[in-house]
C-alpha distance (Angstrom), angle and dihedral (degrees) to the residues before:
residue distance angle dihedral
M1 . . .
N2 3.79 . .
S3 3.80 119.0 .
L4 3.80 132.4 -179.1
I5 3.80 134.3 -152.8
L6 3.80 118.8 -167.5
C7 3.81 116.5 -168.1
E8 3.76 135.3 169.3
G9 3.79 100.9 -103.7
K10 3.78 151.2 -18.2
S11 3.81 95.5 -76.4
D12 3.80 91.0 57.8
A13 3.81 90.6 44.7
I14 3.81 92.6 51.5
I15 3.81 94.2 51.6
I16 3.82 92.7 44.5
S17 3.81 92.5 48.1
Y18 3.82 90.3 48.6
L19 3.80 90.5 55.1
M20 3.80 92.9 45.0
I21 3.81 90.4 52.5
K22 3.80 100.9 40.5
K23 3.78 99.5 36.1
Y24 3.80 108.2 23.5
G25 3.79 105.0 37.5
F26 3.79 102.7 -109.7
E27 3.80 123.8 140.6
Y28 3.79 128.6 -154.4
N29 3.81 111.6 -102.9
A30 3.80 110.6 -146.2
D31 3.81 94.9 -179.4
K32 3.81 105.2 119.6
E33 3.81 90.3 -159.9
F34 3.83 94.3 54.0
N35 3.82 112.2 120.9
K36 3.79 87.1 -15.1
N37 3.80 94.1 171.2
M38 3.81 90.6 55.6
T39 3.80 96.1 46.4
P40 3.83 116.6 96.8
K41 3.78 111.0 -122.4
I42 3.77 99.3 -131.0
D43 3.77 138.1 146.7
E44 3.80 103.2 -112.1
K45 3.78 99.0 -140.5
G46 3.77 131.2 137.5
D47 3.78 112.6 -5.6
V48 3.82 96.6 -14.5
S49 3.81 123.8 107.0
V50 3.81 139.8 159.5
N51 3.82 122.8 -165.0
W52 3.81 137.0 163.2
Y53 3.81 127.1 -140.3
T54 3.81 127.8 -171.4
R55 3.80 136.0 -161.7
S56 3.80 129.4 -151.8
N57 3.82 91.9 -113.4
G58 3.81 90.3 63.6
D59 3.82 98.3 -97.7
N60 3.80 116.1 143.4
L61 3.80 125.5 -160.7
M62 3.79 129.9 -170.3
I63 3.81 117.5 -162.8
C64 3.79 118.1 -165.3
G65 3.78 130.3 -172.7
V66 3.80 104.2 -157.0
G67 3.81 102.8 -168.4
G68 3.79 102.3 -102.5
F69 3.79 141.8 -19.4
N70 3.80 93.8 -80.4
N71 3.80 89.5 59.6
I72 3.82 96.7 54.7
S73 3.80 96.1 86.1
K74 3.81 92.6 38.9
F75 3.81 91.1 51.2
F76 3.81 91.6 47.0
D77 3.79 93.6 50.4
K78 3.80 95.6 43.1
Y79 3.80 99.4 44.7
I80 3.81 114.7 7.2
S81 3.80 100.4 43.5
S82 3.80 91.1 54.8
I83 3.81 90.8 52.3
Q84 3.79 92.9 49.4
L85 3.81 94.2 44.4
A86 3.81 97.5 45.3
D87 3.81 97.4 53.3
Y88 3.79 119.3 101.3
N89 3.80 107.8 -178.5
D90 3.84 106.2 28.7
E91 3.80 92.9 -109.0
K92 3.80 92.8 108.8
I93 3.77 102.4 36.6
F94 3.80 133.1 101.8
S95 3.82 106.4 -114.1
K96 3.81 93.0 -171.0
I97 3.79 126.1 31.2
L98 3.81 119.7 -172.9
I99 3.80 122.7 -172.9
V100 3.82 117.6 -160.6
C101 3.80 119.5 -166.9
D102 3.79 140.9 157.6
R103 3.79 120.1 -97.9
D104 3.82 95.3 -148.0
N105 3.83 103.4 166.1
N106 3.81 97.0 -37.5
T107 3.79 129.4 112.5
S108 3.80 120.4 -117.1
E109 3.81 89.6 -113.8
K110 3.81 92.7 54.0
I111 3.81 91.5 50.2
E112 3.81 92.0 46.9
D113 3.80 90.9 51.5
A114 3.80 92.4 47.3
V115 3.80 90.9 53.8
N116 3.80 100.7 39.4
N117 3.80 99.1 39.9
N118 3.79 93.9 52.1
I119 3.80 98.1 50.1
E120 3.79 102.6 87.2
K121 3.80 110.9 168.4
I122 3.83 95.3 62.1
E123 3.79 124.9 30.2
V124 3.81 99.1 -122.6
N125 3.78 130.9 -179.6
F126 3.80 110.5 -160.5
K127 3.82 109.3 -179.0
N128 3.77 126.7 -169.3
S129 3.83 112.7 -101.2
I130 3.83 92.6 -11.8
W131 3.79 131.0 105.5
N132 3.77 106.8 -133.2
R133 3.80 130.3 -174.6
V134 3.81 116.3 -125.7
D135 3.81 116.1 -158.6
Y136 3.80 122.2 -165.8
N137 3.81 143.1 146.3
S138 3.77 119.7 -104.6
D139 3.79 124.9 -134.6
F140 3.80 85.4 -93.3
N141 3.83 89.6 57.3
V142 3.80 89.6 -111.9
K143 3.81 118.1 143.4
K144 3.79 109.9 -112.9
S145 3.80 136.8 173.2
F146 3.79 142.9 -174.6
N147 3.79 135.3 -177.8
S148 3.81 117.3 -110.4
Y149 3.81 131.3 -163.3
L150 3.80 133.2 -179.8
L151 3.81 116.8 -152.5
I152 3.80 113.6 -168.1
I153 3.83 115.5 -164.2
P154 3.02 122.0 -116.8
T155 3.79 93.5 29.3
S156 3.80 99.9 -149.6
E157 3.81 109.7 18.8
E158 3.78 142.5 41.5
G159 3.77 117.7 -81.2
A160 3.79 142.8 68.9
L161 3.78 141.6 -101.0
E162 3.80 89.7 -67.8
E163 3.81 90.7 67.6
V164 3.80 90.4 50.8
V165 3.81 90.3 50.1
L166 3.82 92.5 50.9
K167 3.78 91.9 46.6
A168 3.80 90.9 51.4
L169 3.81 94.2 47.8
A170 3.81 90.0 49.0
E171 3.83 89.1 62.9
N172 3.81 89.6 72.5
D173 3.81 114.5 81.9
D174 3.81 91.3 -144.0
S175 3.79 94.6 54.9
S176 3.82 101.5 29.3
C177 3.81 94.5 88.3
I178 3.81 90.6 45.2
V179 3.80 90.9 54.1
K180 3.80 92.4 48.6
S181 3.82 93.1 47.1
S182 3.80 92.4 46.4
I183 3.80 91.8 51.3
S184 3.80 90.2 48.3
F185 3.82 91.9 47.9
V186 3.81 93.6 52.7
D187 3.81 92.5 44.3
N188 3.82 90.0 52.3
I189 3.80 94.1 48.4
R190 3.81 96.9 42.3
E191 3.79 95.4 99.4
D192 3.81 94.4 48.4
A193 3.80 90.6 44.7
S194 3.81 95.9 44.4
K195 3.81 90.3 121.9
Y196 3.81 88.4 66.0
L197 3.81 102.4 24.8
N198 3.79 95.1 52.1
K199 3.80 96.1 133.4
K200 3.78 130.7 55.8
R201 3.81 90.4 -125.4
Y202 3.81 91.0 55.7
I203 3.80 90.7 53.8
S204 3.81 90.8 54.8
K205 3.79 91.0 47.1
A206 3.80 90.4 50.3
K207 3.81 91.3 53.6
V208 3.79 90.6 52.7
G209 3.81 90.8 44.5
V210 3.80 93.8 52.7
T211 3.81 90.9 46.3
F212 3.81 91.6 51.5
A213 3.82 92.0 45.2
V214 3.81 90.1 58.3
M215 3.82 96.5 39.9
F216 3.82 95.2 44.3
P217 3.84 107.3 26.2
E218 3.81 91.9 155.4
K219 3.80 89.5 58.5
L220 3.78 97.0 43.1
F221 3.80 94.0 116.0
N222 3.78 94.9 39.5
F223 3.76 120.7 100.7
I224 3.79 112.6 -83.4
D225 3.81 91.1 -117.6
E226 3.82 90.4 67.3
I227 3.80 89.9 57.1
L228 3.81 92.8 45.6
K229 3.81 91.1 50.7
S230 3.81 91.6 52.0
I231 3.82 94.9 58.5
E232 3.81 118.4 88.9
W233 3.81 96.1 -130.7
D234 3.81 92.9 173.8
K235 3.80 88.5 67.5
Y236 3.82 93.8 63.2
K237 3.80 115.8 88.8
S238 3.81 96.2 -156.5
M239 3.81 91.4 51.4
I240 3.81 91.9 51.8
Q241 3.80 90.5 47.3
S242 3.81 92.6 49.6
F243 3.80 91.2 52.4
D244 3.81 99.3 33.4
V245 3.81 91.1 128.7
L246 3.82 88.2 71.3
A247 3.79 87.4 78.4
E248 3.81 87.2 69.7
I249 3.79 95.6 57.2
């Protein structure tokens, strides 16, 4: 079975792939020719990434960071719809498609509408925290279907992945005080740093950045993905709970 996870960026993709590998038995597939016809031909720059993972039972999973929430629908229409529509015998189709996005200060209904109303080539119905069957006709006029799911992070409050990361790190006694002090530091400097912290999302990112700078000083000038890969995310209860739907992939 082929499954797909679309998320906003590389940071999300790294954490999700870590959980899929450590907790759910997938392995990274480095073969550039693997499922070539189902792999979007994109230039992986900035916050965009495409990677395949496989499991011993024959399951295949593609995880894509699309470069921001506004690119989810565009990415789906440009790359995923064509894959789903062109298949004839279900061998090269995504049976499950999971979209992961940040809640920020939006309602679930607003996010659902933004996703569903901007995907044009297939009439989708992504619903928050619900698996939903999508029926459509392929280019060969064959009836097809896949299961869709929308995971909004955090699940029950405003915010983004950064809040989930901080909450998870605060579970550890060694890093809990660092998280609290980092949050306090950024909150205290917000007014003086308003030129740089002029959006709520930037404030959350700054809190994570300060926390990481203290916890991993030797990696401060490394790319953030190296730090994310070094953290054992499967050991944090709140992280597992936030992404519990991954067990159904």
